[in-house]
VEXDREN-2710 file (C-alpha; in Angstrom, 1 decimal):
% VEXDREN-2710
k/r/px/py/pz
1/UNK/77.7/128.3/32.4
2/UNK/77.2/125.7/35.4
3/UNK/75.4/123.0/33.2
4/UNK/78.7/122.3/31.1
5/UNK/80.4/119.2/32.9
6/UNK/83.7/120.0/31.5
7/UNK/84.0/123.5/33.0
8/UNK/82.7/123.1/37.0
9/UNK/82.1/127.0/38.6
10/UNK/83.1/126.5/42.2
11/UNK/82.5/129.2/44.9
12/UNK/84.8/130.5/47.2
13/UNK/83.4/128.3/50.1
14/UNK/83.2/125.2/48.0
15/UNK/87.0/125.4/46.8
16/UNK/87.6/125.5/50.6
17/UNK/86.0/122.3/51.2
18/UNK/87.8/120.5/48.9
19/UNK/88.7/117.1/50.1
20/UNK/92.0/115.5/48.9
21/UNK/91.5/112.4/46.4
22/UNK/94.5/110.4/47.5
23/UNK/94.4/108.2/50.6
24/UNK/97.4/106.7/52.7
25/UNK/96.7/103.3/54.0
26/UNK/98.5/101.9/57.1
27/UNK/100.6/98.8/56.4
28/UNK/98.9/95.9/57.3
29/UNK/99.3/94.7/61.0
30/UNK/101.8/92.0/61.8
31/UNK/100.8/88.9/63.6
32/UNK/102.2/88.8/66.7
33/UNK/102.4/86.0/69.4
34/UNK/103.8/82.8/69.2
35/UNK/103.5/81.0/65.9
36/UNK/101.7/77.5/66.3
37/UNK/100.8/75.1/63.7
38/UNK/97.8/72.5/64.6
39/UNK/96.3/69.9/63.1
40/UNK/92.3/69.0/63.9
41/UNK/90.3/66.3/63.6
42/UNK/86.6/67.0/63.1
43/UNK/83.4/65.3/62.9
44/UNK/82.4/67.0/59.5
45/UNK/79.9/69.2/61.1
46/UNK/79.7/72.2/58.8
47/UNK/79.4/74.1/62.0
48/UNK/82.8/73.0/63.4
49/UNK/84.7/75.5/61.2
50/UNK/83.2/78.6/62.1
51/UNK/83.2/77.7/65.9
52/UNK/86.8/77.1/65.9
53/UNK/87.9/80.0/64.1
54/UNK/85.4/82.4/66.5
55/UNK/86.9/80.6/69.3
56/UNK/90.4/81.6/68.1
57/UNK/89.3/85.2/67.3
58/UNK/87.7/85.3/70.6
59/UNK/91.0/84.7/72.4
60/UNK/92.9/87.4/70.3
61/UNK/94.6/84.8/68.0
62/UNK/95.6/85.9/64.2
63/UNK/95.3/83.5/61.5
64/UNK/98.0/82.8/59.6
65/UNK/97.1/79.6/57.3
66/UNK/93.8/77.8/57.4
67/UNK/93.5/74.5/55.4
68/UNK/90.2/72.6/55.9
69/UNK/88.7/69.5/54.3
70/UNK/85.2/68.4/55.2
71/UNK/85.0/64.4/55.8
72/UNK/84.2/62.1/53.1
73/UNK/84.9/58.4/52.4
74/UNK/88.6/58.9/52.6
75/UNK/88.1/59.5/56.0
76/UNK/86.9/62.0/58.8
77/UNK/87.1/66.0/58.5
78/UNK/90.6/67.7/59.5
79/UNK/91.9/70.8/59.0
80/UNK/95.4/72.6/59.6
81/UNK/95.8/75.7/61.3
82/UNK/98.6/78.2/61.5
83/UNK/98.0/80.8/64.0
84/UNK/99.6/83.7/66.4
85/UNK/98.7/83.1/69.8
86/UNK/99.2/85.8/72.5
87/UNK/101.2/84.0/74.9
88/UNK/98.8/84.2/78.1
89/UNK/96.8/81.4/75.7
90/UNK/99.3/79.5/74.3
91/UNK/99.2/76.8/77.0
92/UNK/95.6/76.1/77.0
93/UNK/95.0/76.3/73.1
94/UNK/95.1/72.6/72.3
95/UNK/92.7/71.8/75.5
96/UNK/90.4/74.6/74.6
97/UNK/90.1/73.6/70.7
98/UNK/89.4/70.1/71.8
99/UNK/86.7/71.2/73.7
100/UNK/84.6/72.7/70.7
101/UNK/81.6/70.8/69.7
102/UNK/82.6/68.8/66.5
103/UNK/86.2/68.7/67.1
104/UNK/87.6/65.2/67.8
105/UNK/91.4/65.6/68.5
106/UNK/93.9/68.4/68.2
107/UNK/97.8/67.6/67.8
108/UNK/100.7/69.8/67.0
109/UNK/101.5/69.8/62.9
110/UNK/105.4/69.4/62.4
END
């Protein structure tokens, strides 16, 4: 009788260990901090983007937008960043990003 998949046989012990099939997910976290938009000019090196993103993550920044373009015949590599920056890092954000290998310039984006 236990071989029929349509009619499973459970012992009393198995019924007590039943796991609910619904899962309640927490709402996504809201980006907290000071909202900042920056335009970065880069050398176009492929490692520049991960360096910048890792630097921001280590300082507790939350990315809200990234628009990236590698360098080509039209100009140097660049990208736009919109981030939520913890207040303790806001004053040194541009200088810190400017010190990353492959970043040429960091300016506020309007």
